[in-house]
MARBA-3410 file (N, C-alpha, C, O; in Angstrom, 1 decimal):
76
-24.5,25.7,25.0,-25.0,24.6,24.0,-26.8,24.7,24.4,-27.7,24.8,25.4 ~ -26.7,24.7,23.3,-28.4,24.2,22.9,-28.8,22.6,22.7,-28.2,21.7,22.1 ~ -30.4,22.5,23.8,-31.1,21.1,23.1,-31.0,20.9,22.1,-31.0,22.0,21.6 ~ -31.0,19.9,21.1,-31.5,19.9,19.8,-32.7,19.7,19.7,-33.2,19.7,18.5 ~ -33.5,19.5,20.8,-34.8,18.8,21.3,-35.8,20.1,21.0,-36.9,20.2,20.4
-35.3,20.7,21.3,-35.1,22.3,22.4,-35.3,23.2,21.2,-36.1,24.1,21.4 ~ -34.8,23.0,20.1,-34.5,24.1,19.4,-34.9,24.1,17.3,-34.9,24.8,16.3 ~ -35.2,22.6,17.9,-35.5,22.3,15.8,-34.7,21.8,15.6,-34.7,21.6,14.4 ~ -33.3,21.2,16.3,-32.6,21.2,15.2,-32.3,18.8,15.2,-31.6,17.9,14.7 ~ -33.2,19.0,16.1,-33.7,17.3,15.4,-33.6,16.8,14.3,-32.9,16.0,13.6
-34.9,17.9,14.1,-35.3,17.4,12.3,-33.5,17.1,11.7,-32.9,16.1,11.5 ~ -33.2,18.5,11.5,-32.0,18.2,11.0,-30.9,17.5,11.3,-29.9,17.9,10.7 ~ -30.8,16.6,11.8,-30.2,14.9,12.5,-31.2,13.8,12.4,-30.8,12.7,12.2 ~ -32.2,14.1,12.5,-33.3,12.7,11.5,-32.9,12.7,10.1,-32.5,11.6,9.5 ~ -33.0,14.0,9.4,-32.6,13.6,7.9,-31.1,13.7,7.6,-30.6,13.5,6.5
-30.1,13.9,8.8,-28.9,13.0,7.7,-28.7,11.5,8.0,-28.1,10.7,7.3 ~ -29.4,11.4,9.4,-29.9,9.8,9.5,-30.5,9.3,8.5,-29.9,8.3,8.1 ~ -31.9,9.5,7.6,-32.4,8.8,7.1,-31.3,9.0,5.5,-31.3,8.1,4.7 ~ -30.7,9.9,5.4,-30.4,10.1,4.0,-28.9,9.4,4.0,-28.1,10.0,3.3 ~ -28.6,8.5,4.6,-27.4,8.0,4.9,-27.5,6.5,5.0,-26.7,5.6,4.7
-28.9,6.6,5.6,-29.7,4.7,5.7,-29.6,4.9,4.3,-28.6,4.3,3.9 ~ -30.5,5.8,3.3,-30.9,5.9,2.1,-29.9,5.5,1.1,-30.1,4.4,0.5 ~ -28.9,6.3,1.1,-28.2,6.7,0.6,-26.9,5.0,-0.4,-26.4,4.8,-1.5 ~ -27.0,4.1,1.2,-26.8,3.5,1.6,-27.6,2.2,1.0,-27.0,1.2,0.6 ~ -28.5,2.1,0.9,-29.6,1.2,0.4,-29.7,1.2,-0.8,-30.2,0.3,-1.3
-29.2,2.1,-1.6,-29.0,2.4,-2.8,-27.9,1.8,-3.3,-27.8,1.1,-4.3 ~ -26.9,2.1,-2.6,-25.5,1.4,-3.6,-25.5,-0.2,-2.9,-24.7,-1.0,-3.5 ~ -26.0,-0.5,-2.2,-26.3,-2.3,-2.1,-27.3,-3.0,-3.5,-27.2,-4.1,-4.1 ~ -28.2,-1.8,-3.8,-29.1,-2.4,-4.9,-28.7,-2.5,-5.7,-28.9,-3.5,-6.4 ~ -27.8,-1.4,-6.0,-26.6,-1.2,-7.6,-26.0,-1.6,-7.5,-25.6,-1.9,-8.6
-25.0,-2.1,-6.0,-23.9,-3.1,-6.2,-24.4,-5.0,-6.6,-23.8,-5.8,-7.3 ~ -25.7,-5.1,-6.0,-26.7,-6.2,-6.6,-27.0,-6.3,-8.1,-27.1,-7.3,-8.7 ~ -27.3,-5.0,-8.6,-28.1,-5.3,-10.3,-26.9,-5.0,-11.2,-27.2,-5.2,-12.4 ~ -25.8,-4.8,-10.8,-24.3,-4.4,-12.1,-23.7,-5.5,-11.5,-22.6,-5.3,-11.9 ~ -23.6,-6.5,-11.0,-22.9,-7.5,-10.2,-22.6,-8.8,-11.2,-23.1,-9.7,-10.5
-22.3,-9.3,-12.1,-22.7,-10.4,-12.8,-21.8,-11.6,-12.6,-20.7,-11.8,-12.8 ~ -22.8,-12.4,-12.0,-22.2,-14.0,-11.4,-22.0,-14.6,-12.5,-22.9,-14.3,-13.3 ~ -20.7,-15.7,-13.1,-20.5,-16.2,-13.9,-20.8,-17.7,-12.8,-20.8,-18.0,-11.6 ~ -21.1,-18.2,-14.1,-22.0,-19.6,-13.8,-20.2,-20.3,-13.6,-19.3,-19.8,-14.2 ~ -20.2,-21.3,-12.7,-19.1,-22.2,-12.5,-18.9,-23.6,-13.0,-18.1,-24.0,-12.1
-19.1,-24.5,-13.6,-18.5,-25.1,-14.4,-18.3,-26.8,-13.4,-17.1,-26.8,-13.2 ~ -18.7,-27.7,-13.0,-19.1,-28.3,-11.9,-17.5,-29.4,-12.4,-17.3,-30.0,-13.4 ~ -16.8,-29.3,-11.5,-15.5,-30.2,-11.3,-16.2,-31.3,-11.4,-17.3,-31.5,-11.2 ~ -15.0,-32.5,-12.1,-15.8,-33.5,-11.9,-13.8,-34.2,-11.7,-12.8,-34.0,-12.5 ~ -13.9,-35.1,-10.1,-12.4,-35.7,-10.7,-12.2,-36.7,-10.6,-12.8,-37.2,-9.7
-11.3,-37.4,-11.2,-11.1,-39.0,-11.5,-11.0,-40.2,-10.1,-10.2,-40.4,-9.2 ~ -12.2,-40.8,-10.5,-11.4,-41.4,-9.4,-11.3,-43.4,-9.5,-11.7,-44.4,-8.9 ~ -10.6,-43.0,-10.5,-10.7,-44.5,-10.9,-8.8,-44.4,-10.3,-7.9,-43.5,-10.3 ~ -9.0,-45.6,-9.9,-7.3,-46.3,-9.6,-6.8,-47.1,-10.1,-7.3,-48.1,-10.6 ~ -5.3,-46.4,-10.2,-4.4,-47.2,-11.3,-3.9,-47.6,-10.4,-3.8,-47.1,-9.2
-3.4,-49.0,-10.8,-2.7,-49.5,-9.8,-1.1,-50.1,-11.0,-0.8,-50.8,-12.0 ~ -0.6,-49.4,-10.4,1.3,-49.7,-11.6,2.1,-50.7,-11.2,2.3,-50.2,-10.1 ~ 2.7,-51.5,-11.2,3.1,-52.6,-11.0,4.5,-52.4,-11.1,5.2,-52.3,-12.1 ~ 5.0,-52.5,-9.3,6.4,-52.0,-9.6,7.5,-53.3,-9.8,8.1,-53.7,-8.8 ~ 7.5,-53.6,-10.6,9.3,-54.9,-10.6,10.0,-54.5,-10.2,10.2,-53.3,-10.2
10.7,-55.1,-9.8,12.3,-54.9,-9.5,13.6,-55.6,-9.8,13.9,-56.6,-9.2 ~ 14.4,-55.0,-11.0,15.1,-55.7,-11.4,16.3,-56.1,-10.4,16.5,-55.3,-9.4 ~ 17.2,-57.4,-10.5,18.2,-57.7,-10.2,19.2,-56.9,-10.7,20.1,-56.6,-9.9 ~ 19.2,-56.5,-11.9,20.2,-56.0,-12.4,21.0,-54.9,-12.0,22.1,-54.6,-12.3 ~ 19.9,-54.1,-11.3,20.0,-52.7,-11.2,20.5,-52.7,-9.4,20.0,-53.4,-8.5
21.8,-51.4,-9.0,22.2,-51.2,-8.5,20.9,-50.7,-7.4,19.9,-50.3,-7.9 ~ 21.2,-50.7,-6.0,19.8,-50.1,-5.7,21.0,-48.2,-4.8,22.1,-48.0,-4.3 ~ 19.7,-47.1,-5.2,19.9,-46.2,-5.4,21.2,-45.7,-4.7,21.8,-46.8,-4.7 ~ 21.8,-45.0,-4.3,22.6,-44.0,-3.8,21.5,-43.7,-2.7,20.5,-44.2,-3.0 ~ 21.3,-42.9,-1.5,20.1,-42.3,-1.5,21.8,-41.5,-0.2,22.5,-41.9,0.7
21.6,-40.3,-1.0,22.1,-39.2,-0.3,21.4,-37.9,0.0,20.4,-37.4,-0.3 ~ 22.8,-37.6,0.8,22.0,-35.9,2.0,21.8,-34.8,0.8,22.4,-34.8,-0.3 ~ 20.5,-33.9,1.4,20.8,-32.8,0.0,21.7,-31.6,0.8,22.0,-30.5,0.2 ~ 22.1,-32.0,2.7,22.7,-31.1,2.7,23.4,-31.6,3.1,23.3,-32.8,3.3 ~ 25.0,-30.7,3.6,25.9,-31.5,4.1,26.3,-30.8,5.9,26.5,-29.7,6.4
26.5,-32.0,6.3,26.7,-31.5,7.6,27.9,-31.3,8.0,28.8,-31.8,7.4 ~ 28.1,-30.3,9.5,29.6,-29.6,9.8,30.1,-30.9,10.6,29.5,-31.7,11.2 ~ 31.7,-30.5,10.1,32.1,-31.6,10.7,31.9,-31.6,12.8,32.1,-32.5,13.6 ~ 31.6,-30.3,12.9,31.6,-30.0,14.0,30.8,-29.7,14.6,30.4,-28.6,14.4 ~ 30.4,-30.2,15.4,28.3,-29.2,15.9,28.8,-28.1,16.9,29.7,-28.3,17.7
28.5,-27.7,16.7,29.1,-26.4,18.4,28.0,-25.8,18.8,28.0,-25.0,19.7
END
């Protein structure tokens, strides 16, 4: 194998490296120029606290609490 420094091939390696860097810079510039960034509207949240009065009607029976899942009769 020949030493690239002695045979003059180092010029090809440097040109290859420089060409890769130039291509990367060109892609970066192209992506920033053609990328249209849309402005987002500022979100405004409602900060008013609504207090709802809870009235308990004595005529209404309590709601029956039922389980969503039925348990097995026997535990394994």
